[in-house]
C-alpha positions in Angstrom: -84.3 31.6 -4.9 -87.5 29.9 -5.8 -89.6 32.4 -4.0 -87.7 35.4 -5.6 -87.9 33.9 -9.2 -91.8 33.4 -8.6 -91.9 37.1 -7.6 -89.9 38.2 -10.5 -92.1 36.1 -13.0 -95.3 37.6 -11.3 -94.2 41.2 -12.0 -92.8 40.6 -15.4 -89.2 40.7 -14.5 -86.6 38.4 -15.8 -86.5 35.2 -13.9 -84.8 31.8 -13.8 -81.8 33.1 -11.6 -79.7 30.9 -9.6 -78.5 33.5 -7.1 -80.8 35.6 -4.8 -79.0 38.9 -5.5 -79.5 38.4 -9.3 -83.2 37.9 -8.9 -83.6 40.8 -6.6 -81.7 43.1 -8.9 -84.2 42.0 -11.7 -87.2 42.8 -9.3 -85.5 46.2 -8.3 -85.1 47.1 -11.9 -88.6 46.3 -13.0 -90.0 48.1 -10.0 -87.7 51.3 -10.8 -86.1 51.1 -7.4 -83.1 53.4 -7.3 -79.4 52.7 -6.2 -78.8 49.6 -8.1 -77.4 47.2 -9.2 -77.1 46.0 -5.7 -74.4 43.6 -4.2 -76.2 42.4 -1.1 -79.7 41.1 -0.5 -80.6 43.4 2.2 -79.5 46.5 0.1 -81.9 45.3 -2.6 -84.7 44.6 -0.4 -84.5 47.9 1.4 -84.5 49.7 -2.1 -87.5 47.8 -3.0 -89.3 48.5 0.3 -88.5 52.2 -0.2 -90.0 52.1 -3.6 -93.1 50.5 -2.3 -93.7 53.3 0.2 -91.5 52.3 3.3 -90.3 55.7 4.9 -88.5 54.0 7.9 -84.9 53.6 8.4 -83.3 50.8 6.3 -83.8 47.4 7.8 -80.9 45.4 9.2 -82.5 42.0 8.6 -83.9 40.5 5.3 -86.9 39.1 7.2 -88.0 42.6 8.4 -87.8 44.0 4.9 -89.6 41.0 3.4 -92.4 41.5 6.2 -93.0 45.0 5.1 -93.0 44.2 1.5 -95.4 41.4 2.1 -97.8 43.5 4.1 -97.5 46.5 1.9 -97.1 45.3 -1.7 -97.1 48.7 -3.2 -98.2 51.0 -0.1 -101.9 50.8 -1.3 -102.3 47.4 -3.0 -101.1 45.5 -6.1 -97.8 45.5 -8.0 -96.6 49.1 -8.8 -96.9 50.1 -12.4 -93.7 51.2 -13.9 -92.7 52.4 -17.5 -91.2 49.3 -18.6 -94.7 47.7 -18.3 -95.2 49.4 -21.8 -94.1 47.3 -24.7 -93.8 50.4 -26.7 -91.1 51.9 -24.5 -87.8 52.4 -26.5 -85.7 54.5 -24.3 -85.7 55.5 -20.7 -83.4 58.3 -19.1 -83.6 58.7 -15.3 -81.3 61.1 -13.5 -81.7 59.4 -10.2 -80.2 56.1 -11.4 -76.9 57.8 -12.6 -73.9 57.4 -10.2 -71.8 60.4 -11.2 -70.8 62.5 -8.0 -72.9 65.4 -7.2 -72.4 68.6 -9.2 -70.0 66.8 -11.6 -70.3 66.9 -15.3 -71.7 63.5 -16.7 -70.1 62.0 -19.9 -73.0 59.7 -20.6 -76.9 59.9 -20.0 -77.6 56.1 -19.8 -80.6 54.6 -21.6 -82.2 52.2 -18.7 -84.3 50.5 -21.5 -81.7 49.7 -24.0 -78.5 51.0 -25.5 -79.5 54.3 -27.0 -77.4 56.3 -24.5 -76.6 60.0 -25.0 -73.0 61.1 -24.8 -71.7 64.4 -23.8 -69.4 66.5 -25.7 -67.6 69.8 -25.1 -70.4 71.2 -23.0 -71.6 68.5 -20.7 -74.7 68.5 -18.4 -74.2 68.2 -14.7 -75.9 65.6 -12.3 -77.2 67.6 -9.2 -78.4 65.6 -6.2 -81.4 66.2 -3.9 -83.2 68.5 -6.3 -86.7 67.3 -6.8 -88.3 65.1 -4.2 -85.0 64.1 -2.9 -83.9 62.9 -6.3 -81.1 63.8 -8.8 -81.5 65.7 -12.0 -79.7 66.6 -15.1 -78.8 70.2 -15.2 -78.5 71.8 -18.5 -76.9 75.2 -18.9 -76.0 75.8 -22.4 -75.0 72.2 -22.4 -76.0 69.1 -24.6 -75.8 65.4 -25.0 -75.9 63.6 -28.5 -77.2 60.4 -29.6 -76.3 58.8 -33.0 -77.8 55.3 -32.6 -80.7 56.0 -35.0 -83.2 56.3 -32.1 -86.7 56.4 -33.6 -85.4 56.2 -37.2 -88.2 55.0 -39.4 -90.8 55.0 -36.5 -94.6 55.5 -37.8 -95.8 57.2 -34.5 -94.0 58.3 -31.3 -94.4 59.7 -27.9 -92.1 61.2 -25.3 -92.4 62.4 -21.6 -90.3 64.7 -19.7 -90.2 65.8 -16.1 -88.6 69.3 -16.8 -88.2 72.8 -15.3 -86.6 75.6 -17.2 -84.8 78.8 -15.8 -86.9 81.4 -17.7 -90.3 81.7 -19.2 -90.1 83.2 -21.6 -86.5 82.3 -22.4 -84.0 85.2 -21.7 -82.3 84.9 -25.1 -82.0 82.6 -28.1 -79.0 80.9 -26.4 -81.3 79.6 -23.7 -84.5 78.5 -25.4 -83.7 75.0 -26.5 -86.0 71.9 -26.3 -85.7 68.8 -24.0 -85.2 66.6 -27.0 -83.9 67.9 -30.4 -83.4 66.4 -33.8 -86.4 64.0 -33.7 -88.0 65.6 -36.7 -88.3 65.9 -40.3 -89.8 69.4 -40.3 -86.6 71.2 -41.3 -86.7 73.2 -38.1 -86.6 72.3 -34.4 -88.3 73.1 -31.3 -88.0 75.6 -28.1 -89.0 75.1 -24.7 -90.1 77.8 -24.6 -88.9 80.5 -27.0 -88.2 84.3 -26.1 -92.0 85.0 -26.6 -93.1 82.3 -24.1 -94.2 80.0 -26.9 -93.4 76.2 -26.9 -92.4 75.3 -30.5 -92.6 71.5 -30.8 -91.4 69.4 -33.7 -90.9 65.9 -32.3 -92.0 63.2 -34.7 -93.6 65.5 -37.4 -92.8 67.1 -40.6 -94.5 70.3 -39.4 -93.4 72.2 -36.3 -96.3 73.0 -33.9 -96.7 75.9 -31.5 -98.6 76.7 -28.4 -98.2 78.8 -25.3 -99.7 77.1 -22.1 -100.8 79.3 -19.2 -98.8 77.3 -16.5 -95.3 78.7 -16.2 -92.6 76.3 -17.3 -90.2 77.6 -14.4 -92.0 75.3 -11.9 -91.7 71.4 -12.4 -93.8 70.0 -15.1 -94.8 66.6 -16.7 -94.7 67.4 -20.4 -95.7 65.1 -23.1 -96.0 65.0 -27.0 -97.7 62.5 -29.1 -97.4 62.2 -33.0 -99.2 59.8 -35.2 -100.7 60.1 -38.9 -103.4 62.8 -38.5 -102.9 63.2 -34.8 -100.7 65.4 -32.8 -101.1 66.3 -29.2 -99.3 67.8 -26.2 -100.1 67.6 -22.6 -98.9 69.5 -19.4 -99.4 67.9 -16.0 -102.1 65.7 -17.5 -104.1 68.3 -19.2 -104.2 68.9 -22.9 -102.5 72.2 -24.2 -102.6 71.4 -28.0 -104.3 69.1 -30.4 -104.5 68.9 -34.3 -105.9 66.2 -36.7 -103.4 67.5 -39.3 -100.1 65.8 -38.8 -97.5 63.7 -41.0 -95.3 61.8 -39.0 -91.5 62.2 -39.7 -88.6 61.6 -37.3 -85.8 62.3 -39.7 -82.4 60.5 -39.7 -80.0 63.0 -38.1 -78.3 63.2 -34.8 -80.6 63.2 -31.8 -79.9 65.8 -29.1 -80.9 66.2 -25.4 -80.9 69.8 -24.2 -80.3 71.5 -27.7 -82.0 72.5 -30.8 -80.6 70.4 -33.7 -79.6 73.3 -35.9 -77.2 76.1 -35.4 -74.9 76.7 -32.4 -77.3 78.3 -30.0 -80.8 77.2 -28.7 -79.7 75.4 -25.6 -82.1 74.1 -22.9 -81.5 76.2 -19.7 -83.0 74.0 -16.9 -83.3 70.6 -15.2 -84.5 67.3 -16.4 -85.3 64.4 -14.1 -86.4 61.8 -16.3 -87.4 61.3 -20.2 -89.0 58.3 -21.7 -89.4 57.8 -25.4 -92.0 55.6 -27.0 -92.7 54.2 -30.7 -96.4 54.6 -30.4 -99.1 57.1 -29.5 -100.4 56.0 -26.1 -103.9 55.1 -25.2 -105.7 57.5 -22.8 -105.2 54.8 -20.1 -101.5 54.3 -20.7 -100.8 58.2 -20.9 -102.6 58.6 -17.6 -100.7 55.8 -16.0 -97.3 57.4 -17.1 -98.6 60.8 -15.6 -99.5 59.1 -12.4 -96.2 57.3 -12.0 -94.1 60.4 -12.7 -96.4 62.6 -10.6 -96.1 60.4 -7.5 -92.5 59.4 -8.1 -91.4 63.1 -8.2 -93.9 64.7 -5.7 -95.9 66.3 -8.4 -99.4 64.8 -7.9 -100.7 68.4 -7.0 -100.0 69.4 -10.5 -102.6 66.8 -12.0 -106.1 68.0 -12.6 -109.0 67.1 -10.6 -110.6 63.9 -11.6 -107.2 62.4 -12.9 -107.5 58.8 -12.1 -104.1 58.9 -10.4 -103.9 62.0 -8.6 -104.5 60.4 -5.1 -102.3 57.3 -5.6 -100.0 55.9 -8.2 -101.0 53.3 -10.7 -100.6 49.5 -10.2 -100.3 46.9 -12.8 -103.7 45.8 -13.9 -105.3 49.1 -12.8 
C-alpha cells in the first residue's frame, strides 16, 4: 500500500489510502483508465496497463502487470497527461466510462470531474459500444440531456472540447442541426453544428453568436473546441484554427444547459455521436490546448487528423512535456 500511495502522490491522484484497491482506483481514475471502479487489484492494474499502451491479453498475476507498468510507464516515457491535470477543468463527460448496456437509452450522462451531470428527459440519447477506436459513444438522434446545476454561471472565460461526428453536413433539416452544447450563452440565440447551409453557428460563452464554415466535413470524427474570453473568441477543428476574432464579450447566461440540443424552440437537435466533452472555466494556453488535442487524438485514434507540426501528432502528451 505504501508503494501504491507513493505512485498516487507522484501523479497527483488522491493518496493516503489504507487499501490497495482504493489506491489503485485513484490511480486508474487519474490516468483515465476505463472500466472502473474496480473491485480487484488485478482488474485495476490491467486497466492501467492497457491505458499505458499494453495491447497484450490481460495478466493473471499482479506482478506481471506491475512489471509491464514499471518498464513502460506511458508506452513512450513519463506519466501520461490527462484532462484532470488542468486546474480549470470543471466538467468531464466520457461515453466510454458509462456502464449502461449497449444500444440502451441512458438516463444520466455522468460528470466524471464533479457533480454537473446531464439527465435525460422524454428523448434520451443512447449509449453505443465499439464505435470509435473500440470505445463507446453517446448517440443523439433528436435526443437531448439537460443540466440545471448552474454549470458555468458567472464564468468570466471558458472553453470546451468535443469529440463529435454528425450524420449530415449540411444538416438535413432544422430538426437535425443542433449544437453539441446548448444554452451556454447570453446571446439570445443558440448554435448549430452545422446548420442546413453547412455553417457552424457557435454561441458558447458569448453575448454574440459567431459563424464559420470549415472545409473538413463534420460527418467524419472531429476534435472541435471553442474558447471565449474578453476580446478573444476562437474555434479549432482537429488542432487547426477555423475562426478567430478580437471582438467578444463573455456571457454564459443562467438558463438550463443542454447537451445535444439548441436551447430555444422544440427543434434543433444534434443528429450524431459524441465520444467525450470537457468544459473549462478558462481560455487555455496554446500548450494546454495542444495537450488536450493530443490526448483526445491518441485516445480515440484520430492522430492522423492533427496538422503536420502539431507537437503531439506522433505521440500523446505526458505530464511535464
